[in-house]
N, C-alpha and C positions, 0 to 999 in steps of 0.2 A: 505493497498502500503506498510506504513512503517513499516507494521509486517513483512511483506512477505521481505522486506530488512534486517529487524532486523535478521529471521530467517534465512535467506542466508550465512548471516555472521559469526554467530554463527555454519551454520555448516561446513562453508569454514574456520574457526577456529578450528575448533575437525578435519575436514581431516588433517590442515597445522601441528597442534599439531602431528597426529600420523604420518604423513609426516616426520618428525622433529624422533619418538624416533627410526623408522622404519630404519633411516638414520643412526641415532648413533647408534640401534643392527644391524646392517649389517657392519660396520665399524671395528665394536669391535668383532663379531663374525661371522668374513667372513669365513672361513671354512664351518663352521654350519650352515650360514644361506644358502650360494650355496650348501651346503649338502641337505639342505630341498628344497632349489627350485628342484633340479632335482627327488628327490621324488616325490615332487606335481606331476612336469611333467609326473612321471613313472606312477604316480597314474591315474592322467588322461590318458593316452595311455592306461593302462589298464582297466579301463573304459569303454574307443570308444571298443576296442577289444571284452571286454566282451559284450558289449551293442549291438556290431553289430552284434554278431556272434549267439544272444540271437532273436533279428529281422528277421534273415535270418531261421533260427529255426523255429520261430513261422509264418510266413508271408515266405514262400519258394518262392510262386508266382512273391513276388516281386523284385525274386534275376535273374540274366539273367544268371548266373553262379553260383549257388549255391556254388562248390567243392571252384571254384577260390575263393568266397567270404568266404568261411568259413576258410581257408587257409589264407589269408588273415588277418583274424579275430583274428588267432591264432597266426600268427607272431604279429601281435598289443597287445596280451597279454600277448606276451614274451618279448616282448622287453619294456613294462612296468614293468615286473616281475624286467628283468634284472635291469631296471632302479634304481627302490626303492631297490634289493639288492645289488647294485654292485656301490650306489651314487660315492662315493671319488675315486674310480680308475675312473669311466666316468670322473670324475669332471680333473682328470690330464690325460686326453685320450684325449679331444679336443683341448687343447696345443698344443700337441707332433703332433698332427695330424693336426694344423695350422701353424705349425716349419716345418713339414716334407712339406706341401704343396709351403712355402715359400722358403725351399730348392732348389725345382726343378721347381721353376720358375726362381728363382735365376742360375739356369745352364743354365734354357733355354734364359737368358740374354747374359751368357757366351756365348751359342751355335749363336747367331745373333751377342755379338761383332766380333767373330772370321769370320763371314761372312760377314758382314757390315760396310766397310769402311768407310763409309758416318757416320754412326751413331757408332761407335766402342768404342769410349771411354766413351759416354755415360752410352752406353749398359753395358761398360765393368765397369763403376764405379757405374751401378742398380743395376749389375749381385754380385757383391761382398759383395755390400752393403746386401742384401737382402739375398744372403747367409750364412752374420754374424748373422742378427734379429734371421732368424729359426734357424740355432743351439742354440741359447742366448737361446730363447723357448723351444725347445729341452730339453735343459740340467736342464734350468728351470722352469718346467712346473708350478709349484704351487703358485711362485711368479708372472706368467703371471694371473693366477687365482685371486688369493691375489689382483692385479694390478685391474684388472676388479670391483671385488666388491668393493674396496674401491671408484672407481667410482660410479660405483653405488650409493652406502651408501652416497656419497659426492653430488648426482644429488638429492637423496631426500630429504636432510640436507637443500639445497641452496631453495631448491622449496618451501619447509616447511618455511623458514624463510621470503624467499622473500611474501607468501601468508600470512603469519602473519603480515609482515610491511603493505601490500595491503588492510587487513580489516582494520589495526590501522588508516591507513590515511583514510579509506572510512566512517570511524566510527567514 
C-alpha cells in the first residue's frame, strides 16, 4: 500500500513540475504558444476530416448521404489546413470577432435604453461600457490574446505550485 502512495506522489510531482514548466513557457513565449495551439487544433481538424473521408470512401454503406459526408470532410480538412497555415492571423481574428460582437451587443443595449424608460439608465450605461470594451478589443486584439495566454500560463503555474505543496504536505 505504501508503495502505491509513493508512486502516486512521484507521478503527481512529475505532473506538477511539468505544469510549472508549461506555465512558465506559455507566459514567456505567449505568441508562439498560442500559434502552436492553433496549429495543433488545425492538425486535429485536418486529421479528423481526412479520417472521416477515408471511412466514408472505404465503407460507403455506413453513410446516409455519402456526397454530403464527403463535402463535410473536405470542409473540415480545408479548415484544418487554414488553421495550420494561417495560425497567427487566426489568433488575431478571434479577439476582433469578440470585439465586434461586444460592439453590436452594446448597440442593442442602447436601443433598449431608448425604448425602455424603466431601465434607461442601466441599459445606457451597460451599452456604453460594452461598446467601449468592444472597441478596445478590436483596436488591440494582440493584447487580448496576450492577456489570455498570461492567464492560462499563470493558471498552469499556480496549479503546479499547489500540487507540489500538496505532495510535500502528504509525504
